[in-house]
N, C-alpha and C positions, 0 to 999 in steps of 0.2 A: 579170736579178735580180727576185725576189719584192717586191712590194710590200708592206711591214707591214701595208695594210689586205687584203690577199691572201692571207697567210698563214694556215694551218692553225692551230688554238686546239684544246688537246687540254682533252676536258672528257669523254670516255669513262667513263676511269677513273682511279682514282692509281695504279692497277697498272700504267697506260702510262708512268708518271714514272719518272726517271731514279734514280739511286743518290745518295743525301746526302753531301756531298765528306767531312764525317767519316766516315763510314761506310768512304767507299772508301779513307781514308788509314791506317783500323783495318788494313782488308786486308794494306796495304803494309808495315804493322811486323808483321801476324801473318807475313808471307812470310819471314822473317830466318830461316834453320836449319832444323833438324828438329823434330820433336815425335813423340809416340808419337799412334797412331792411335785409332781410334775412340772418342776421347771424354777417352782416357785422359793427356789432356796438362794443363797450367800455366792455358794458356787458358780451357778450359774448366772446370776446376777453382774459378778464379775468377768467372765466372757463377753458379756457384753459389751462391756468396756475396753475390754483388752483389743477384742476387734476393731471396734472404734481407734484404736490408738494406732493398730497394726497397720489397719488399712485408710488410713487418713479420711475417714467418710464417719462425720457424726450422725449419719441417718443409720447404718449398718447394724443389721441385726443379724443374728447365729441361731439356725434352726436344726440344735442335734439330730439325726435321723441315723438307723442303724445298718446303713448301705449304701454304697454309690448311686445304685442304680434307683431308689429311693431319692437322694438329693439332687439327681436331676432328672427324674419323672416328676416329682411333688414340683419341683421350679418353675418347670417347662408349664404346668398345670395352670400358676397361678399367673404364669406371662402370656399364653394363648388362650384364646378362648375357644369353647367346642368346636364354633364354623371356621377356625382360622388353622393356619399349615406352620410348621418350623422349617424355616429355612435351615438344610446342615450339608455336609459333605457324605458325599454319596459310602463312604468308609467311614463315616461316623457309628461310633458307639450305641450311642442312643438311637439309633436307624437300624442299625445292623445285629446288636446282640442283645439287648433288652425286653424282647419278647413282646412287644406292643405297648410297654409298660407308661410311656408318655400318651400314647392314645387314650389308655383305659383310664388314667388318673386326670387326662385332659377330657375326656366326656366324650371323644371320638376326633381330636384334634388330629392333621391330615400328617406324617411327616415326610419331606420332600428331601431326598437324594440328589445332592448337584456335584457335578465333577469339577475336578481342581487340580492342578498340576502340584507337585509336592505331598498329595494327600489333603491338600488345605484348601478352603474358598477362597476366592479371589474376588475384590471387588465389580467387574469386569461381565463374572459370571451370575452373581448374585443380581446385579442389574439388568441382567438376559431375563431372569427369574421376573424379577419388577414387571419387565416392558410384555410378557408372556401373560399377565395376569390380568382379569378382566376386572377391575377395582369395582366395589361397590353392587357385582352380579351377585347374586345370591345361591345362582346356581356355580361358583366357582369360590372353592375355599380361598379365604384371604390371610397372606402372608402376616403374620405378625412378630415371629422371634426368628431372629438370626441367631444362629449356637453354632459353635465352634469347641473344638476338642483341643486342648494344649498343655502337655504334646498332644500332636495326633496319634491315632490307633494305629502309624507304622511310624512312631517317631521322631517324626519332625516336628520343628518349633516355629510358632507363629513370633514373628516382632511385636515389639511394641507397636512400630507403626503399622502395621499389618493390621492388630485389632484396633488400633484407631479408625483405622479408613474402614473399615467393614462396621464399627458401630457409628460411624459420622452419617454412614450409607444409610443403615437402618432406622437411625434414629431421626432421621430427612423425611422418610416417607412413613413416618409414624409406628417403626417396629422399635420393639426391646430387643436386647444384646445378652443374649446367656454363653456363660463359659462351662462348658465338662472340665472342671479342673483334677480329673480322676489321680492325673499325677502331676500338679499343678507346681508343687514346690522344685520339682526335677525342672521343669521348664525357665523358671523365676532365677533359678542356679546358672542353669545353660546361657540365660540372658544376662547374666549379671544387673538383671532388673529388682527395681522394690517392689514390694507387690503394692501399692500403690498404684504405680508408673504402670505395670503391666493392666491392671482391672479397676480401677478408683480414676486415674486420670485417662482412660483410654477410653471411657466409654462403656464400661461393663455394669450389668443394671443388675446379675446376680450369678452364682457362680457354686458348682461346687467344689466342697475344698481338699478331698482324696486324703485325709488323716489315714483310713482304714493301710493303705499300701505303701505306709512311709512311717509306719512303728505304733500304730493307734491298736488298741488293743479289739473295739468294735463299735466303734463310731466314727462315721462321715458328719457332714452337717452342710446344707445350705446358708451362704451366705447373700444377705441380699440388702439392696444399697437405694431401695424405690418402697418408701412408707406403703404405698396403697399395695402396691404387691407382697410386702409383709403381713399387712393386714388380711389380707387374702389366707396368706400361708400359716397363721393361726389356729383358723379351723378346717384347712386341706390336713394339717401333720394330724388334727386330732381325727379327723374321720377317717383316714387312714390307717391310725393304730401305730403312726411315729411318734407318738409323744411319751416318751419312760417316764412312768412313776418316778423311777428311781434316778433322775437324769443327774442328778450331781456327780453321778460316777462318768456319763460322759462329757459333763461342763470340765470335767477335772481332767481327763484325757485331752483335751481340746486344750484348755489353758497351759498344759506344760508343754503340749506339742509347739503354741504359737510364742511360748514365751522363749526370752534368748536367744531366738533364730534357730530352737532346737531342730525343726521342721527343715531350714535348708542346711544343716549340718548333716542330718541322715539325709537328704535328699543329694548331696553332695560328696557323699559317702556313694550310692549308686551310682552318679557319673562318673565319676572315677573309674569303677569297676568297669562300666560297661564301656568308655574311654579305653584302657588298655584290653579290653577282650577283642574292639572292634578294629583295633591297631593290630593283635595279633592276629583276627582273621585275615584281615586286609595282607597282611605279611605272606600267611599262607596261601592264596590266590582265591579264597571263598570270593564268591558273587554275595555283596547287600543289596536289597532290594532299594533302600533308601539309605543316605548318611544319616547313622544314629547322633540326634543331636543330646539325647536326655539319656534314658536307662534302660532302649528297648530297640530290640535289632531284628531283621528278618533275614535270614540269609539261605540261600539257594546252593544246597550241596549235592543234591541228587539223592534218590531216594535210598541205593543201596548203603551211601555214605551216612542216611538219617538212621536206619536202623542199625549200622555200626556204632553213632554217638549215643545211641538209646543203649545197645548192648556193653558199652565204655562207663556206664554209671553216670551219663551226664542227664539232668532232667530239662525237660524243656518241652512245647510245645509242637508237634507237628500239624505243618498247616496244608499239606498235600503237596502231589507234583515237586516233591522231592526240596521243600521249602520249608525251614524250621524257625520256631521265634525263642530269644533267647532273652530275660529279662532280667536285670542284676537288681539289688537290694542294700539297704546299708546295712544288713549284714555279711555280702559278697567280702569277701578280702582278696588282697592281691595274691593269695597263695591258692585260693579255689579259683580265680582266672587262670593264672599257670598252668593249673595242672588239666583244665578246661582244654587249652590251647593244646596241651601234648597228647590230650587223648583225641579232640577234632583234628589233627597231624596225620593220630596213625589210621583214624577211621577213611581221609579223604586221599590217603598217598595211594 
């Protein structure tokens, strides 16, 4: 048997975590009997009603898809014309890590990465991008969407006021506002904000829900508040192969996820684990690249310590140059964190 002090501890990604028991139970219930395919079932209809209630938006429409990449790239393809561009932070996942999916599904739409402190876009930077655009010139890609990631890919979180300011600026120039919500529930918990405050009231037009990283088995979703964009998504999802024939199983996961604030309770667990972990690392004198506000952090420990931490059975993503990434999940326990801190202390001493 493996001793507790030798067991691997998972901090590579919240994608590596299992399925929340409540969601697994919902799948078992959905498996009873038959149902009409391609979203024509009663479970999917209930999902639409639930989303309108959760997000305080009567025009909300939910589109279950198979991954976060699909959710972001397909949403952006409907928000941005092929001659347009998406303005995002230069570290954004949609710009750096999704293999050009947005440009593929958007028919060649351009991604423009902008700088910004705290790994976030700021109104002044977006305004500079507007000012440098030759509006109406067919030789120049036309900015069409402002896209933010919340939390960012480095664990910082946009406030409600920051999202609102960016959305106001975007809408004032005739652009749409998109939010990559890969860890949306973690951001909401960190802010203490209601979903409608960060999304509906702040002016977001469409966002990805981020369910897979937070306890779902195999579905993410696009949530769209713009009826014209939703109309496009009906066809774009079908053309891209993301309209599941047995959609009731996707919808059942998302209903369980959003019911009774399960998604926020799961995220609270991972955020609490990260707060314990980041506090412990600071006490050890470990340098953090940014103050982790949700469930992800980047630490600079040096290459020898990176190797020693890996040898100690702590699972993480090495980022190069002596930096590693830790991500907690709803399954990360206080005991897990305490054990990680002991192993890190030995590795960096």
